mmCIF file of the C-alpha atoms, coordinates in Angstrom:
data_MODEL
# 
_entry.id   MODEL 
# 
loop_
_atom_site.group_PDB 
_atom_site.id 
_atom_site.type_symbol 
_atom_site.label_atom_id 
_atom_site.label_alt_id 
_atom_site.label_comp_id 
_atom_site.label_asym_id 
_atom_site.label_entity_id 
_atom_site.label_seq_id 
_atom_site.pdbx_PDB_ins_code 
_atom_site.Cartn_x 
_atom_site.Cartn_y 
_atom_site.Cartn_z 
_atom_site.occupancy 
_atom_site.B_iso_or_equiv 
_atom_site.pdbx_formal_charge 
_atom_site.auth_seq_id 
_atom_site.auth_comp_id 
_atom_site.auth_asym_id 
_atom_site.auth_atom_id 
_atom_site.pdbx_PDB_model_num 
ATOM 1   C CA . UNK A 1 1   ? 7.285  3.303   -9.260  1.00 0.00 ? 1   UNK A CA 1 
ATOM 2   C CA . UNK A 1 2   ? 7.294  5.208   -12.390 1.00 0.00 ? 2   UNK A CA 1 
ATOM 3   C CA . UNK A 1 3   ? 4.679  5.369   -15.111 1.00 0.00 ? 3   UNK A CA 1 
ATOM 4   C CA . UNK A 1 4   ? 5.659  6.745   -18.558 1.00 0.00 ? 4   UNK A CA 1 
ATOM 5   C CA . UNK A 1 5   ? 5.749  6.391   -22.376 1.00 0.00 ? 5   UNK A CA 1 
ATOM 6   C CA . UNK A 1 6   ? 8.597  5.581   -24.496 1.00 0.00 ? 6   UNK A CA 1 
ATOM 7   C CA . UNK A 1 7   ? 9.783  4.462   -27.846 1.00 0.00 ? 7   UNK A CA 1 
ATOM 8   C CA . UNK A 1 8   ? 11.400 1.303   -28.963 1.00 0.00 ? 8   UNK A CA 1 
ATOM 9   C CA . UNK A 1 9   ? 14.831 2.690   -30.173 1.00 0.00 ? 9   UNK A CA 1 
ATOM 10  C CA . UNK A 1 10  ? 17.627 0.183   -31.531 1.00 0.00 ? 10  UNK A CA 1 
ATOM 11  C CA . UNK A 1 11  ? 21.642 0.631   -31.402 1.00 0.00 ? 11  UNK A CA 1 
ATOM 12  C CA . UNK A 1 12  ? 23.088 0.461   -34.952 1.00 0.00 ? 12  UNK A CA 1 
ATOM 13  C CA . UNK A 1 13  ? 26.821 0.242   -33.857 1.00 0.00 ? 13  UNK A CA 1 
ATOM 14  C CA . UNK A 1 14  ? 27.279 0.178   -30.429 1.00 0.00 ? 14  UNK A CA 1 
ATOM 15  C CA . UNK A 1 15  ? 30.184 -2.440  -29.626 1.00 0.00 ? 15  UNK A CA 1 
ATOM 16  C CA . UNK A 1 16  ? 28.469 -5.368  -27.916 1.00 0.00 ? 16  UNK A CA 1 
ATOM 17  C CA . UNK A 1 17  ? 25.143 -3.595  -28.028 1.00 0.00 ? 17  UNK A CA 1 
ATOM 18  C CA . UNK A 1 18  ? 24.778 -3.318  -31.717 1.00 0.00 ? 18  UNK A CA 1 
ATOM 19  C CA . UNK A 1 19  ? 21.538 -4.225  -32.891 1.00 0.00 ? 19  UNK A CA 1 
ATOM 20  C CA . UNK A 1 20  ? 19.777 -4.233  -29.192 1.00 0.00 ? 20  UNK A CA 1 
ATOM 21  C CA . UNK A 1 21  ? 16.390 -2.955  -29.117 1.00 0.00 ? 21  UNK A CA 1 
ATOM 22  C CA . UNK A 1 22  ? 15.627 -0.961  -25.803 1.00 0.00 ? 22  UNK A CA 1 
ATOM 23  C CA . UNK A 1 23  ? 13.503 1.557   -23.954 1.00 0.00 ? 23  UNK A CA 1 
ATOM 24  C CA . UNK A 1 24  ? 15.742 4.940   -23.278 1.00 0.00 ? 24  UNK A CA 1 
ATOM 25  C CA . UNK A 1 25  ? 15.160 5.710   -19.273 1.00 0.00 ? 25  UNK A CA 1 
ATOM 26  C CA . UNK A 1 26  ? 16.307 9.353   -18.792 1.00 0.00 ? 26  UNK A CA 1 
ATOM 27  C CA . UNK A 1 27  ? 18.098 10.182  -15.441 1.00 0.00 ? 27  UNK A CA 1 
ATOM 28  C CA . UNK A 1 28  ? 15.057 11.875  -13.648 1.00 0.00 ? 28  UNK A CA 1 
ATOM 29  C CA . UNK A 1 29  ? 12.989 8.720   -14.381 1.00 0.00 ? 29  UNK A CA 1 
ATOM 30  C CA . UNK A 1 30  ? 15.637 6.295   -13.379 1.00 0.00 ? 30  UNK A CA 1 
ATOM 31  C CA . UNK A 1 31  ? 16.556 8.156   -9.934  1.00 0.00 ? 31  UNK A CA 1 
ATOM 32  C CA . UNK A 1 32  ? 12.620 7.836   -9.148  1.00 0.00 ? 32  UNK A CA 1 
ATOM 33  C CA . UNK A 1 33  ? 13.048 3.996   -9.606  1.00 0.00 ? 33  UNK A CA 1 
ATOM 34  C CA . UNK A 1 34  ? 16.368 3.744   -7.479  1.00 0.00 ? 34  UNK A CA 1 
ATOM 35  C CA . UNK A 1 35  ? 17.650 6.918   -5.980  1.00 0.00 ? 35  UNK A CA 1 
ATOM 36  C CA . UNK A 1 36  ? 21.453 8.053   -7.074  1.00 0.00 ? 36  UNK A CA 1 
ATOM 37  C CA . UNK A 1 37  ? 22.125 4.808   -8.639  1.00 0.00 ? 37  UNK A CA 1 
ATOM 38  C CA . UNK A 1 38  ? 24.969 4.930   -11.123 1.00 0.00 ? 38  UNK A CA 1 
ATOM 39  C CA . UNK A 1 39  ? 25.089 0.986   -11.877 1.00 0.00 ? 39  UNK A CA 1 
ATOM 40  C CA . UNK A 1 40  ? 22.652 -1.778  -13.578 1.00 0.00 ? 40  UNK A CA 1 
ATOM 41  C CA . UNK A 1 41  ? 19.950 -2.909  -11.082 1.00 0.00 ? 41  UNK A CA 1 
ATOM 42  C CA . UNK A 1 42  ? 16.507 -4.846  -11.869 1.00 0.00 ? 42  UNK A CA 1 
ATOM 43  C CA . UNK A 1 43  ? 12.789 -4.004  -12.371 1.00 0.00 ? 43  UNK A CA 1 
ATOM 44  C CA . UNK A 1 44  ? 9.509  -5.414  -12.396 1.00 0.00 ? 44  UNK A CA 1 
ATOM 45  C CA . UNK A 1 45  ? 6.434  -3.989  -13.431 1.00 0.00 ? 45  UNK A CA 1 
ATOM 46  C CA . UNK A 1 46  ? 4.304  -3.936  -16.560 1.00 0.00 ? 46  UNK A CA 1 
ATOM 47  C CA . UNK A 1 47  ? 5.015  -3.039  -20.368 1.00 0.00 ? 47  UNK A CA 1 
ATOM 48  C CA . UNK A 1 48  ? 2.041  -2.526  -22.198 1.00 0.00 ? 48  UNK A CA 1 
ATOM 49  C CA . UNK A 1 49  ? -0.461 -5.338  -20.818 1.00 0.00 ? 49  UNK A CA 1 
ATOM 50  C CA . UNK A 1 50  ? 2.818  -7.596  -20.423 1.00 0.00 ? 50  UNK A CA 1 
ATOM 51  C CA . UNK A 1 51  ? 3.871  -8.147  -16.731 1.00 0.00 ? 51  UNK A CA 1 
ATOM 52  C CA . UNK A 1 52  ? 7.777  -8.189  -16.192 1.00 0.00 ? 52  UNK A CA 1 
ATOM 53  C CA . UNK A 1 53  ? 10.282 -8.921  -13.524 1.00 0.00 ? 53  UNK A CA 1 
ATOM 54  C CA . UNK A 1 54  ? 14.188 -9.262  -12.968 1.00 0.00 ? 54  UNK A CA 1 
ATOM 55  C CA . UNK A 1 55  ? 14.610 -6.953  -16.026 1.00 0.00 ? 55  UNK A CA 1 
ATOM 56  C CA . UNK A 1 56  ? 18.243 -5.217  -16.045 1.00 0.00 ? 56  UNK A CA 1 
ATOM 57  C CA . UNK A 1 57  ? 18.108 -1.461  -16.456 1.00 0.00 ? 57  UNK A CA 1 
ATOM 58  C CA . UNK A 1 58  ? 21.766 -0.530  -17.702 1.00 0.00 ? 58  UNK A CA 1 
ATOM 59  C CA . UNK A 1 59  ? 23.504 2.983   -17.371 1.00 0.00 ? 59  UNK A CA 1 
ATOM 60  C CA . UNK A 1 60  ? 24.632 4.386   -20.280 1.00 0.00 ? 60  UNK A CA 1 
ATOM 61  C CA . UNK A 1 61  ? 26.238 7.602   -18.915 1.00 0.00 ? 61  UNK A CA 1 
ATOM 62  C CA . UNK A 1 62  ? 25.064 10.901  -17.707 1.00 0.00 ? 62  UNK A CA 1 
ATOM 63  C CA . UNK A 1 63  ? 22.780 9.301   -15.189 1.00 0.00 ? 63  UNK A CA 1 
ATOM 64  C CA . UNK A 1 64  ? 20.644 7.748   -18.245 1.00 0.00 ? 64  UNK A CA 1 
ATOM 65  C CA . UNK A 1 65  ? 19.589 4.265   -18.552 1.00 0.00 ? 65  UNK A CA 1 
ATOM 66  C CA . UNK A 1 66  ? 18.405 1.881   -20.788 1.00 0.00 ? 66  UNK A CA 1 
ATOM 67  C CA . UNK A 1 67  ? 16.020 -1.054  -20.651 1.00 0.00 ? 67  UNK A CA 1 
ATOM 68  C CA . UNK A 1 68  ? 16.770 -3.929  -23.165 1.00 0.00 ? 68  UNK A CA 1 
ATOM 69  C CA . UNK A 1 69  ? 14.237 -5.658  -24.977 1.00 0.00 ? 69  UNK A CA 1 
ATOM 70  C CA . UNK A 1 70  ? 14.603 -9.192  -26.049 1.00 0.00 ? 70  UNK A CA 1 
ATOM 71  C CA . UNK A 1 71  ? 13.181 -10.492 -29.119 1.00 0.00 ? 71  UNK A CA 1 
ATOM 72  C CA . UNK A 1 72  ? 10.622 -12.735 -27.041 1.00 0.00 ? 72  UNK A CA 1 
ATOM 73  C CA . UNK A 1 73  ? 9.086  -9.612  -25.282 1.00 0.00 ? 73  UNK A CA 1 
ATOM 74  C CA . UNK A 1 74  ? 9.020  -7.964  -28.317 1.00 0.00 ? 74  UNK A CA 1 
ATOM 75  C CA . UNK A 1 75  ? 6.947  -10.515 -30.127 1.00 0.00 ? 75  UNK A CA 1 
ATOM 76  C CA . UNK A 1 76  ? 4.582  -10.889 -27.142 1.00 0.00 ? 76  UNK A CA 1 
ATOM 77  C CA . UNK A 1 77  ? 3.937  -6.999  -27.231 1.00 0.00 ? 77  UNK A CA 1 
ATOM 78  C CA . UNK A 1 78  ? 3.648  -7.297  -31.044 1.00 0.00 ? 78  UNK A CA 1 
ATOM 79  C CA . UNK A 1 79  ? 6.080  -4.380  -31.348 1.00 0.00 ? 79  UNK A CA 1 
ATOM 80  C CA . UNK A 1 80  ? 9.261  -3.568  -32.836 1.00 0.00 ? 80  UNK A CA 1 
ATOM 81  C CA . UNK A 1 81  ? 11.568 -0.339  -33.505 1.00 0.00 ? 81  UNK A CA 1 
ATOM 82  C CA . UNK A 1 82  ? 9.659  2.658   -33.199 1.00 0.00 ? 82  UNK A CA 1 
ATOM 83  C CA . UNK A 1 83  ? 6.633  1.643   -31.567 1.00 0.00 ? 83  UNK A CA 1 
ATOM 84  C CA . UNK A 1 84  ? 5.511  3.294   -28.300 1.00 0.00 ? 84  UNK A CA 1 
ATOM 85  C CA . UNK A 1 85  ? 5.166  1.482   -25.214 1.00 0.00 ? 85  UNK A CA 1 
ATOM 86  C CA . UNK A 1 86  ? 3.429  2.399   -21.808 1.00 0.00 ? 86  UNK A CA 1 
ATOM 87  C CA . UNK A 1 87  ? 5.630  1.320   -18.872 1.00 0.00 ? 87  UNK A CA 1 
ATOM 88  C CA . UNK A 1 88  ? 4.981  0.996   -15.072 1.00 0.00 ? 88  UNK A CA 1 
ATOM 89  C CA . UNK A 1 89  ? 8.292  0.078   -13.548 1.00 0.00 ? 89  UNK A CA 1 
ATOM 90  C CA . UNK A 1 90  ? 9.821  -0.448  -9.667  1.00 0.00 ? 90  UNK A CA 1 
ATOM 91  C CA . UNK A 1 91  ? 12.909 -1.511  -8.670  1.00 0.00 ? 91  UNK A CA 1 
ATOM 92  C CA . UNK A 1 92  ? 12.565 -5.271  -8.480  1.00 0.00 ? 92  UNK A CA 1 
ATOM 93  C CA . UNK A 1 93  ? 14.233 -6.036  -4.767  1.00 0.00 ? 93  UNK A CA 1 
ATOM 94  C CA . UNK A 1 94  ? 13.744 -9.793  -4.786  1.00 0.00 ? 94  UNK A CA 1 
ATOM 95  C CA . UNK A 1 95  ? 15.652 -10.693 -7.883  1.00 0.00 ? 95  UNK A CA 1 
ATOM 96  C CA . UNK A 1 96  ? 18.228 -13.323 -7.176  1.00 0.00 ? 96  UNK A CA 1 
ATOM 97  C CA . UNK A 1 97  ? 19.937 -15.725 -9.894  1.00 0.00 ? 97  UNK A CA 1 
ATOM 98  C CA . UNK A 1 98  ? 20.703 -19.032 -8.566  1.00 0.00 ? 98  UNK A CA 1 
ATOM 99  C CA . UNK A 1 99  ? 23.965 -20.797 -9.681  1.00 0.00 ? 99  UNK A CA 1 
ATOM 100 C CA . UNK A 1 100 ? 22.887 -24.037 -11.435 1.00 0.00 ? 100 UNK A CA 1 
ATOM 101 C CA . UNK A 1 101 ? 24.374 -27.032 -9.704  1.00 0.00 ? 101 UNK A CA 1 
ATOM 102 C CA . UNK A 1 102 ? 26.395 -28.189 -12.984 1.00 0.00 ? 102 UNK A CA 1 
ATOM 103 C CA . UNK A 1 103 ? 28.195 -24.797 -13.071 1.00 0.00 ? 103 UNK A CA 1 
ATOM 104 C CA . UNK A 1 104 ? 28.899 -24.992 -9.059  1.00 0.00 ? 104 UNK A CA 1 
ATOM 105 C CA . UNK A 1 105 ? 30.081 -28.620 -9.150  1.00 0.00 ? 105 UNK A CA 1 
ATOM 106 C CA . UNK A 1 106 ? 32.478 -27.655 -12.146 1.00 0.00 ? 106 UNK A CA 1 
ATOM 107 C CA . UNK A 1 107 ? 33.774 -24.328 -10.015 1.00 0.00 ? 107 UNK A CA 1 
ATOM 108 C CA . UNK A 1 108 ? 34.145 -26.313 -7.138  1.00 0.00 ? 108 UNK A CA 1 
ATOM 109 C CA . UNK A 1 109 ? 36.700 -28.606 -8.549  1.00 0.00 ? 109 UNK A CA 1 
ATOM 110 C CA . UNK A 1 110 ? 39.457 -26.281 -7.980  1.00 0.00 ? 110 UNK A CA 1 
ATOM 111 C CA . UNK A 1 111 ? 39.190 -23.854 -5.044  1.00 0.00 ? 111 UNK A CA 1 
ATOM 112 C CA . UNK A 1 112 ? 40.689 -20.822 -7.311  1.00 0.00 ? 112 UNK A CA 1 
ATOM 113 C CA . UNK A 1 113 ? 37.927 -21.272 -9.948  1.00 0.00 ? 113 UNK A CA 1 
ATOM 114 C CA . UNK A 1 114 ? 34.927 -20.643 -7.416  1.00 0.00 ? 114 UNK A CA 1 
ATOM 115 C CA . UNK A 1 115 ? 37.023 -17.822 -5.966  1.00 0.00 ? 115 UNK A CA 1 
ATOM 116 C CA . UNK A 1 116 ? 37.450 -16.040 -9.066  1.00 0.00 ? 116 UNK A CA 1 
ATOM 117 C CA . UNK A 1 117 ? 33.675 -16.552 -10.139 1.00 0.00 ? 117 UNK A CA 1 
ATOM 118 C CA . UNK A 1 118 ? 32.642 -15.235 -7.074  1.00 0.00 ? 118 UNK A CA 1 
ATOM 119 C CA . UNK A 1 119 ? 35.065 -11.856 -7.313  1.00 0.00 ? 119 UNK A CA 1 
ATOM 120 C CA . UNK A 1 120 ? 33.680 -11.099 -10.066 1.00 0.00 ? 120 UNK A CA 1 
ATOM 121 C CA . UNK A 1 121 ? 31.043 -8.502  -10.354 1.00 0.00 ? 121 UNK A CA 1 
ATOM 122 C CA . UNK A 1 122 ? 27.311 -9.613  -9.488  1.00 0.00 ? 122 UNK A CA 1 
ATOM 123 C CA . UNK A 1 123 ? 26.531 -8.420  -12.797 1.00 0.00 ? 123 UNK A CA 1 
ATOM 124 C CA . UNK A 1 124 ? 28.860 -10.723 -14.518 1.00 0.00 ? 124 UNK A CA 1 
ATOM 125 C CA . UNK A 1 125 ? 28.214 -13.598 -12.216 1.00 0.00 ? 125 UNK A CA 1 
ATOM 126 C CA . UNK A 1 126 ? 24.565 -13.218 -13.624 1.00 0.00 ? 126 UNK A CA 1 
ATOM 127 C CA . UNK A 1 127 ? 25.709 -12.626 -17.429 1.00 0.00 ? 127 UNK A CA 1 
ATOM 128 C CA . UNK A 1 128 ? 27.537 -16.026 -16.916 1.00 0.00 ? 128 UNK A CA 1 
ATOM 129 C CA . UNK A 1 129 ? 24.624 -17.890 -15.277 1.00 0.00 ? 129 UNK A CA 1 
ATOM 130 C CA . UNK A 1 130 ? 22.144 -16.464 -17.776 1.00 0.00 ? 130 UNK A CA 1 
ATOM 131 C CA . UNK A 1 131 ? 24.250 -17.215 -20.821 1.00 0.00 ? 131 UNK A CA 1 
ATOM 132 C CA . UNK A 1 132 ? 24.412 -20.712 -19.455 1.00 0.00 ? 132 UNK A CA 1 
ATOM 133 C CA . UNK A 1 133 ? 20.917 -21.001 -18.541 1.00 0.00 ? 133 UNK A CA 1 
ATOM 134 C CA . UNK A 1 134 ? 19.729 -20.007 -22.092 1.00 0.00 ? 134 UNK A CA 1 
ATOM 135 C CA . UNK A 1 135 ? 21.446 -22.512 -23.877 1.00 0.00 ? 135 UNK A CA 1 
ATOM 136 C CA . UNK A 1 136 ? 19.028 -24.639 -26.059 1.00 0.00 ? 136 UNK A CA 1 
ATOM 137 C CA . UNK A 1 137 ? 21.339 -27.994 -26.049 1.00 0.00 ? 137 UNK A CA 1 
ATOM 138 C CA . UNK A 1 138 ? 22.753 -29.913 -23.572 1.00 0.00 ? 138 UNK A CA 1 
ATOM 139 C CA . UNK A 1 139 ? 26.160 -29.726 -25.935 1.00 0.00 ? 139 UNK A CA 1 
ATOM 140 C CA . UNK A 1 140 ? 25.796 -25.778 -25.788 1.00 0.00 ? 140 UNK A CA 1 
ATOM 141 C CA . UNK A 1 141 ? 25.313 -25.719 -22.255 1.00 0.00 ? 141 UNK A CA 1 
ATOM 142 C CA . UNK A 1 142 ? 28.505 -27.829 -21.811 1.00 0.00 ? 142 UNK A CA 1 
ATOM 143 C CA . UNK A 1 143 ? 30.155 -25.793 -24.111 1.00 0.00 ? 143 UNK A CA 1 
ATOM 144 C CA . UNK A 1 144 ? 29.294 -22.693 -22.368 1.00 0.00 ? 144 UNK A CA 1 
ATOM 145 C CA . UNK A 1 145 ? 30.224 -24.030 -19.015 1.00 0.00 ? 145 UNK A CA 1 
ATOM 146 C CA . UNK A 1 146 ? 33.687 -25.068 -20.273 1.00 0.00 ? 146 UNK A CA 1 
ATOM 147 C CA . UNK A 1 147 ? 34.334 -21.902 -21.422 1.00 0.00 ? 147 UNK A CA 1 
ATOM 148 C CA . UNK A 1 148 ? 33.076 -20.203 -18.114 1.00 0.00 ? 148 UNK A CA 1 
ATOM 149 C CA . UNK A 1 149 ? 35.442 -22.402 -16.102 1.00 0.00 ? 149 UNK A CA 1 
ATOM 150 C CA . UNK A 1 150 ? 38.501 -21.715 -18.682 1.00 0.00 ? 150 UNK A CA 1 
ATOM 151 C CA . UNK A 1 151 ? 37.512 -17.920 -18.323 1.00 0.00 ? 151 UNK A CA 1 
ATOM 152 C CA . UNK A 1 152 ? 37.591 -18.414 -14.620 1.00 0.00 ? 152 UNK A CA 1 
ATOM 153 C CA . UNK A 1 153 ? 41.190 -19.670 -14.743 1.00 0.00 ? 153 UNK A CA 1 
ATOM 154 C CA . UNK A 1 154 ? 42.231 -16.951 -16.521 1.00 0.00 ? 154 UNK A CA 1 
ATOM 155 C CA . UNK A 1 155 ? 40.099 -14.473 -14.441 1.00 0.00 ? 155 UNK A CA 1 
ATOM 156 C CA . UNK A 1 156 ? 38.495 -12.863 -17.120 1.00 0.00 ? 156 UNK A CA 1 
ATOM 157 C CA . UNK A 1 157 ? 34.839 -10.990 -16.654 1.00 0.00 ? 157 UNK A CA 1 
ATOM 158 C CA . UNK A 1 158 ? 32.216 -11.893 -19.180 1.00 0.00 ? 158 UNK A CA 1 
ATOM 159 C CA . UNK A 1 159 ? 32.945 -9.459  -21.825 1.00 0.00 ? 159 UNK A CA 1 
ATOM 160 C CA . UNK A 1 160 ? 36.553 -10.297 -22.043 1.00 0.00 ? 160 UNK A CA 1 
ATOM 161 C CA . UNK A 1 161 ? 35.324 -14.138 -22.332 1.00 0.00 ? 161 UNK A CA 1 
ATOM 162 C CA . UNK A 1 162 ? 33.162 -13.142 -25.132 1.00 0.00 ? 162 UNK A CA 1 
ATOM 163 C CA . UNK A 1 163 ? 35.458 -11.079 -26.987 1.00 0.00 ? 163 UNK A CA 1 
ATOM 164 C CA . UNK A 1 164 ? 38.301 -13.755 -26.843 1.00 0.00 ? 164 UNK A CA 1 
ATOM 165 C CA . UNK A 1 165 ? 36.061 -16.300 -28.144 1.00 0.00 ? 165 UNK A CA 1 
ATOM 166 C CA . UNK A 1 166 ? 34.983 -14.256 -31.170 1.00 0.00 ? 166 UNK A CA 1 
ATOM 167 C CA . UNK A 1 167 ? 38.628 -13.750 -31.726 1.00 0.00 ? 167 UNK A CA 1 
ATOM 168 C CA . UNK A 1 168 ? 39.135 -17.306 -31.808 1.00 0.00 ? 168 UNK A CA 1 
ATOM 169 C CA . UNK A 1 169 ? 36.715 -18.071 -34.517 1.00 0.00 ? 169 UNK A CA 1 
ATOM 170 C CA . UNK A 1 170 ? 38.163 -16.696 -37.145 1.00 0.00 ? 170 UNK A CA 1 
# 
């Protein structure tokens, strides 16, 4: 477990991460949460007075990581870019994302679709699942499931699917 203070930072121009608000976690602190880890992992704990769990800590190189802060969390914290936070974090070893039943049914229609989904990195499986689960309407959810099925047919990871879908909207 680590206890530290940090400032909310924001990516101005950083590809897919442009506009993200985050907390920087230097390698020495990240190593105290999860020893010698070079890939994304989940944390739980407290940010100021807000309990958190299942938050993704993502590598940015040189052993350093970031913890993205969604708008919903920043609203609860009543803090934005430049504000100081107190964080108490530890690895969330119990975090697991369940596949939604509607997605599982669609992937099971053809054997190669489920196979392609399951061979994705766990982080990309989670990106797809979270993206589908965050849909606010049934129409959006259905569209996202269809896009996921199409991506599995093409053997695309989440980033490739998103980039292709943005290219098709012009």
